[in-house]
N, C-alpha and C positions, 0 to 999 in steps of 0.2 A: 703321366708324370705326377709325382707326389708333390703336394703342397702342404706347408705347415701353417697353422692358425693358432692364435692365442685366445683362450677362453678363461672365464672365471666361473667356478661352480656357484650357482645362484641360491642354493638352499639356505634355509635358516639354520646355520651351523657355525660353530666356533671357527672352523678352519678356512672357509672361503677359499678353496684351493685354486691354485693357478694350474691350468690345463693346457696342454698342447695337443692339437688334433692333427692327424694326417688325412688328407683327402686324395683319392685316386679316381680319375675319370668322373669327377664331380660327386663322389659318394664318400661318406666317412669310412675310412679304412681302419684307423686305430686312434686311441687316445692314451696319453701318458701324462705324468706330472711334469711340471716345469722345474728343472734342476736349478735355474737361476733365482728362484724364489727362496729367500733365506729362512722362511718359516716352514713352508710345505716341502721344500727340498726334493722335488721330483717324485714325491709319493702321493698316492691317492687312496682314499678309504674304500671299503667294499660297496658303499652306496653308489659309487661312480662306475664301478667296473662293468656294468651291463648297459652303459649309456647308448652304445650303438644299437643294441637291440631295442632300446626304448624309442629311439628316433624312428626306426623302421618297423616297429612292432605292428603286426596286423590288427592289434586292438586299438591302436591310436586312431583318433577321429581325424579324418582328412578333409571333410567337407562340412559346410553348415548343415545343421539338422533341425527339423521341427518335430516336436512330439505331439501326436494327435490328442492325447489325454495324459495329464500329469500322472506319473508313477506307472503308466501302462507299459512303457518300454517300446511303444509303437512309434519308432522314429522313421522319418522320411527325409531324404536328401532334398535340399533346396539350394537355390543360388545365393550368392552374396547379395545380389540386388534385392532378392526377396527378403532376406534377413534384415538388411539395412532399412528397407522400406517399412517392415513391420515395427522395428524399434523406433524409427523417426516418427511414424504415424502415431504411435502410442505416446511418445514424448509430447508432441504437439497437441494431441487430444487432451491429455492430462493438464497441460499448461492452460489450454483454453477453458477447460471445465472448472479448474480450481483457481485460476488467475495467478498461479505461482508454479515454480518447478520443484517445490518441496516434496511433492508426492514421488519424485524419482529418488531412489535409494541405491547406494553403492556399499557393498560389504566386501572388504578385501583385507588380506594380511600378508603372510610371508611365504606363499608358495614360490615366489621369485622376488628376491630383494633388489633386483637391478632398478636403476632410476627410470629406465624406459617404461617400467610397469606402473609409473605414476601417471601415465598418459590418460587413463580414463578419469582420474580425479581432475586433471587439468582440463579435459574436455567438458566435464560437468560444470566446472567453474565458469567456463565460457557460456553456459546456458543460463546461469543465475544461481540462486541459493538452492541447494539440494540437501538430501538427508545422507549423512555419512556415519559409518561405524568408526568409532575412535577408541583408543586404548590398545591393550594387548592381552591376549589370553596367557601370555608366556612368563613375563618377568617384571611386571609393573611394580609390585611391592618392593622388590629389591632395588629397582632403579630409583624409586622415590626415597628409599632409606639412604642411599648413597648421596642423593642430591641434598637431603637434609644435613648429612654429616659433613660432606666435602664442598657442597655448593654446586657441583656439576658431576655428571656421570662420566668417569674416566678411570682407566686402569693402566697399569704398566704394560709395556711391550712384553708379550709372553716369553720372549727370549730372555728377559731379565730374571726369570725364575731360576735360570741355571746358576745364578750367583748366590742363591739362598743356601744357608746351612741347615735350615729346618723348613720343611714344607708340610702344611696340613691341607689335604684335599678333602674339603668339607661339603658333602652332598653333591659331588660331581663324580663322573665315571669316565674319565678321558680315554681309558683303554678301549672303550667302545664308541664314545661320542665326541672325542677330540683327539683323534689318533696322532696328530702331529705334535701335540704337547707331550706325549709320553717320552719320545726320545730326549726332549729337553729335561724332563724329570729324571730320566735315567742318567743323563750326563751329570746332573747335580748329585745324584747318588754316587756315581763313580768318583766324584770329587769330595765325597765324605758327608754329603747332606743326609739327614734322616728324614724319611717321608712317612707320614701317618695318614691313614684314610679314616675319616669319621663319616659314618653313614647309617642309614636305617637297616641295611642288609649287606651281606658280604658280596661285593661286586667283583667284576673282572679286574678293576683297578686295585681293590683291596688285596687281591691275590698276588699282586706284583710289587707291593711296598713292604716296609719294615713292620708296620703295626696296623691293626684294624681295631677301631673303637666303635662299637654299635651304640647308636643313640636312639632312644624311643622317638617315634615320629612326632614332629611339631614341638619338640622340647629343646631344639638347638639353641634358642635364645637363652633359656635358663642355664644350660650348660656353659655358654659363653660368659654369662654373668657370674656363675659360680667360679669359673677359672679366673675371672677378673678380680673377684674378692680375694682369692688366694694370692694373686700377684700383688694386690694392695697390702694384704696382711704381711707379706714377706718383703715389703719395701722394694719391689722390683719394677716400679713405675719409672718412666724416663725422667731424669732430673730436669730436662728442658720442657717438660709437659706444660708448665704454666705459661711459657712463652708462645706456644702455638695452638693452645686449645682454650675453649670457652666452656665453662660449666663443669670442669673436672672435679671441683670440690663437691658440688651438688651430686655428681654421679658417684663419687666415692662415699658420700654420706648415705646415698641410697643403698649401695652395696652392703655397707656395714649394718644398716638398720633393717633391710628387707630380705637379704639373701641368706638363707639358712643352708649350709652345705649338706647336712644330712638329708634335708628335704629335697635339695637339688639332686643328690645321688639317687634317692628313691624315685623321683619323677622321671629323670633322664635315663635311668638304667645304667649309669656309669658309676663304678665304685669310687668311694672316697680316695682310695689309694691311687687309682688311675687318674682321677681328677687332679690330685696333688702333683703326680708325676708330670702330667701334661702341662699344668700351669707353671711349675717351677722351670721346666725345660724351655717353655715358650718365653718366659720372662727373662731367662738368662742368655739364650742363644740369639745372636745377631749375625746376619739378617735372617729373619723368619718370615715366611710368606704363607698366607692363607688364601686358598682358592675356594671361594664360596660358590657353590653350584646353584642353578635355578630351582632345584627341587626343594631346598630348605625354606624358600619363601612362598611356596605354593600352599600356604595354610592361612587360616583366618588370623593368625598372628605373624604372618610371614615377614612383613616389614620390620617388626620389632626384633625378629630373629636376626636379620642382617644388621640392624643398627647395633645390636649387642656384639656381634662378631667384629664389626668395624671398630667398636670401642676397644677391643683387645689390641688391635693393631696400633691404635693411637696411644693407649696407656703405656705400651712398652717401647714406644719410639720407633716402631717398624714402618709406620706410614712415612713415605718420602725417602726411605732408605733404599739404596740399590739392592735388589734381591729380596726386599721385604714388601710390606703392604698387604692389602686385602683386595684380591682380584675378583671382579664380577663381570665387567664388560665396559663398553664405552660408546659414545656417540661422536667422539672428537674428530674422526676422519670423514664424517658424513656432511661435509661442507659443500654441498652441491649448489650450482647456480642455474640460471635459465628457467624456462617455463615449466620444467618438470621437477624443479627443486621442491622439497617438501613444503617450504615456506610459501611457495607460490601456487600451490595446488588446491587451496581452499578459498571459499567465498566468505566474506565477513558475516553474511547472514545465513550460513549453512546451519542446518539442524543436526547436532551431533548426538548420536546415541551410543551408549556404552556397548562396546563390542561383545561383552560377556552377558549383557541383558538385552540384546538386540531385539529378539522377537517380541517380548512383552512390552518393551518401550515402543516398538513400531506399531503394535496393535493399539496402543493408547494414543498414538500421535494424532494431532489435529493441525493442519489438514492431514488426512490419512496417507500412509504409504501405500502406493498402488502399483509401482513398478520396482523391481529389485534386480540389480546386476551383481552377480557373484563372480569375483575374479581372484586368482591366486590364493584361494582357500576352499575349504569344504565343510561349511558349518553344520550341515545335516549329519556329519560324522564327528567333527572335531569339537563342537560346542556342547555345553550342558543344556538342560531344558529342551530335550528332543521334542517333547509334546508341544512346546511353544512354537518351535519351528514348523511343525506340522500344521498347527492352527494358523500361523501367519500365512503359510502357503495358500491356504484356502481363501484368503481375503485379497490376494494380489491378482491384478489383471494381466501382468506379464512378468515372467521370471526368465532372465537371461543368464546363462553360465558360459564363461569362456575358459577353456581348459584344453588339456592334451588327451585325456582319457575320460570315460564315463566314471562318475563318482555317485555317492549317495545324494549329493546336492544336485547333480545334473538329472537325476531321476525325478526331481521335483520341477524341472525347468520346462519352459515352452520352447526355448531356442537354445541350441548348443553352437557356440562359435569356436572353431578350431584355431588354436594359437601355436606360434612357433616355439621351438626349444631354443636354448641359448646357443646351439650350433647353427641357428638359422637367422639370427638378428644381431644387430649392434646393441651394446649395453655398457653400463659403467657400474662398478661395484666397489664398495668399501666394506671392510670387516668390522664387526662389533667386538673383536677380540685382538687380532694382530693389527699392525700399523700400515698395511699395504692397501693401495688403491690401484685398480686395474681396469682396463678396457676389455670388453668381450667383443670379438669380431665374428661375423658369420663365416662359416666354413662351407656350407652347402645351401642350395636353394631350398625354400620351404617345401616340405613334403605335402603333396596334394595341393589343397587350396588354403593351407594354414596361413594366417597373417599375424604379424606382431601386434601387441596392444596399441602401439603408436599408429600403425597403419590403420587399424580399425577405428581409432579416434579420428584420424584425418578423413577417412571415408564416410564416417557417420556425420561429421560436421558438414562435409560437402553435400550429402543427401538432405540434411535438414535445411541448409541454406537454399537448396534448389526448391524445396517444398514451401519454405517460409523464409524469404530473404532476410538476413540479419538476425536470425534466431540463434545462431551459434557464433561466438567470437573466437572459437578455437580455429587454428589454421586448417586448411583443407588439403594440404600437400606439403612435402618437404623431403629432406634427406635424413634418414636415421643417423648416419654417421655424423652429420653436422650438428644434429641435436645433442648427440652424446658428447661431442667435443665441446659444444657450447655449455654443457653442464660443468665443465672444468673451468670455473671462473677465476678471477684474480686471487681470491682467498685460497682456493685449492692449489693453484699454481704456486703460491707462496709457501704453503706447508710442504709441498712436494719439492720445492727448490728447482723448478723448471721454468723456462721462459715461454713455452708454448704448449698448448694441449696436445699437439701432434707428437710430442716427445713420449707421451704415454702409450702411443701405438707400438712402441718397441717392446713393451712388456710392463708388468706391474712394477710400481715403485713404492718404496717406503717413505712415509712422511718424515719430515725433519724434526720430530719431537724427541726430547730426551727419553731414554728408555725407561725411566722411573717416574711414575705418576707422583705428582705433588712434591717433587724434589725441591728443596728450599722451603718447604712447608708454607707455601703461599696458597691459600685456599680461596674458593670463589663463593663462600658463604657471606651473608651480610656483615659478619664481623671480620672477615678475612682470616679467621682461624678455624681449626677443626672444632665442630660444635657438638660436644656431648649434650649441651642444653641448646636445643634448636627452637627458637621462637617461631620459626616458620611452621614447624610441625604443630606447635600449639595453636597457631592461627587456623590450621586445617582440622582442628578438633582432636588432635592426637597428643599423647604425653610428650612433653618437650625432651625428656630423657629416654634413653634406651631402657625400657622396663620389661619385665616378664608378663606376658598375657598368655594364659594356657590356650592350647588348641581346642577345637571342638571335642566334646566327649561323645562317644558312640551312643546312639539310641539303643535302648534295651532290645528292641526287636531286630536290629541290624548291628551286631556288636563288633564286627570285624572291619578294620581299616584297610582299604584297598589302595595300593600304590602301583602306578603304572609307568615305570621308567622306560626310556627309549631302548630299543634293541640295537645291536650292532648293525643290522642289515637294512633298517628303515628309519624314516623320520616322519612321525605323525602319520597322516594318511597318504603320504607321497610314496605309494607302492602301486606300481602300474602293471607289472608283468606277471603272468600266470605262473604259479608254481604247483607242482603235483601235490604239495602238502598244504595248499591254500585252504582246503576244506577241513583240515584236521583241527581239533580243538586246541586252544591255547592252554598252556600249563599254568595252573594256579599253585604258586609255591607257598607252603605253610610250614611253620615249625612243627615237628612231630607231635608235640604235646597238644597244639591247636588241632591238628588233624585227628588225633586220638579222641579229643573231646567231642568230635562230630562223627566218630565211627568211620573215619576215612583212612584208606590206605593208598600207597603209591599206585598210580594207574587207575584209580576209581574215577568214574564220571560223576560230576556234581553240577549243581546249578547255583550261581551267585544271583542274589536278587535284592532289590529294594523297591521303593515306590516308583522308580523311574523305569524299571523293566527287569529282565532276567538275562543271564548270559551263561552258556554251558562251558565247562572247563574239564581238564584232566588234572588230577591231584598229583603234585610232586612235593615230597617232603624235603625240607631244607633247614639244617641246623643254623645257617647263617642269617635266618630271619627271626625277628622277635615274636613272642607269643601275641596272639590277637591281631596279627598283621597278615595280609595276603599280598604277594607281589606277582604281578603279571607283566611281562615285558611286551611292549608294543611290536609284536612280530608281524610279518607280512600277512595281510588278510585282504587280498584283492577281490574275493568273491563278494559281490554286493548284496547277495541274497542271505548271507549269513549274518547273525547278530553282531553288533559292534559294542565295544567296551563303554563308549560314552552314553549308552542308554542308562548306565548306572550313575552318571555324573549329573547331580541335581543343581549344579550352577552356584555353589557357594563362592563367596567373594573374599578376597584378601583384605587386610586392614589398611593397606596403602596403595597408591597408584594414581589417584584422581589428580593430585597436584602436578605430578611430573609427566604423566602420560595421557591424561584426559579421562581415565576410567580406572576403577579398581581392577586388580588382577583376578584370575580365576584360581580359586583354592582347590585345585585338582586333588590334592592329597587329603582333603576332608570328605572323601567318599566312603561311605560305610555300607556294608552289605551283610546279609545273612547267607548261609550256605546249607545246602541239603544234598544228600547223596541221591543219585538217580541211576536207574538201570538202562534207560533208553539212550 
């Protein structure tokens, strides 16, 4: 007999898709999109289409494993009792030796965004103060920029974009990375909206819209300021600007005194004619929407880039206007309650280490970090400073990885704990893009001996208290379903407009927010206004105004800027299944003139290098890429023995993020390489 189940895709992705699975005889038989979800509308992206194979893959780890020697690949199956005993014994030994639990460290991010995956943080809080990774490698600078400007991180319902008459997609590629937004954009186009893509390279999205404008990497903020100057010079600012903004006169004075349009054109690569055309159109057409992607803030000037783009929306009166605004993301539906809520999962005396500088900070910590638990991420592949991670691993007494498949991080581990997929456990999810909240229900029993993060936390707490009564304040048993329902507290019930958490079991629901962010132009800044001049930014050592700061300049020995946008088929290192092409070299896309300067032709093999390492590629010439730039899409690379791109990532940081997220972001786009042809 067939049975249907509701799921939410847990990936770190704009769409947070609503999924319906069918089980037959206790096994997953099919998955499809939920047609009742007004954003995802029954469609799924390519990343989800092989989910059943992932759940039952022979490569999936089904039992706890112990590695005889790190990086040896000599794994042996052990029981859960053995794994729990090893971990609990190490925790108690370290606590006894150092007189504190600070030597225990947890490094986790976005492999699964469900609230259940906060269980390990909550468990550690029950032990005492521990060491935590804080911040984000992803979007920190942009989050902080919008907090300075608006007072909170919030965007309009993405369905609101359909009302726009002009849409700028700036540094985003929804055709590949936010597939459910494209139909909304197409509906706007059918209704007469003009859509322009501004990006560093000609993307799949650029191919589907009216106009493409190529912008030199890291100069997006200068372009926005140049456009703002043209808007001011042509008196296209919103007449009500003085009523809802603070510091607009200072900002306008800065534009007039400091922004030279000819220099702006030369630096950004956008002609004066195109700049004027863009600015006059944006200043005149209402409503106009800008979608600012994460890529444009992954520079050492990334926060300033987004503050300048926000300023365009404010100057023209598009902020708070239905169909207008500057879209980046939001936290406003993440109002969880209960013991797994983000606000409840930390200890007041935790030691917080920047997630993007974790190994070097951990190596310098006192008392030292001696045990590391990695969950929902893969830092040995995802992070910069690969050498730092290698060095840290040599100083640790125990490394635990909980995951579905082996990764480069598990290669460094002593213990591997197999965890459940979202088809095997309860969970609760909110999007950082659309306005839906949904419960994920299990469809099948865990494969093998896999356990959910929450079950692992209960089990470990029980084992600790058996060995040392009272050592863990975290519960030792419970019901996943009850914990998930308990996370839907009074605040979430209110924004959902429901009386009981059980109502969410029927399927995802949209919160009762207006579709337009900042409608009424009431902001959450200290002044209650949109802040061109943000004293909070000044308090954190930043310019109070959106000003231009140039990106890093390429070192002479490694003169090419490497950009690594997401591919259609994968998301960071979440690639599990073997492909016959997994051992093939990735394509490095260069402008023909750049390739010619290095004597490279299409199909040639080459090596990219910098002081972090080297990476083999195949050359692909591409007129849609600017000179001096290399673009490599993060395609499927499940073979753990092959080199990985982040060997070249030296760990540069963004200009913002500390205030809003706890740490500066990772300036991934400030990666510079040399290139040489090879015959091997």
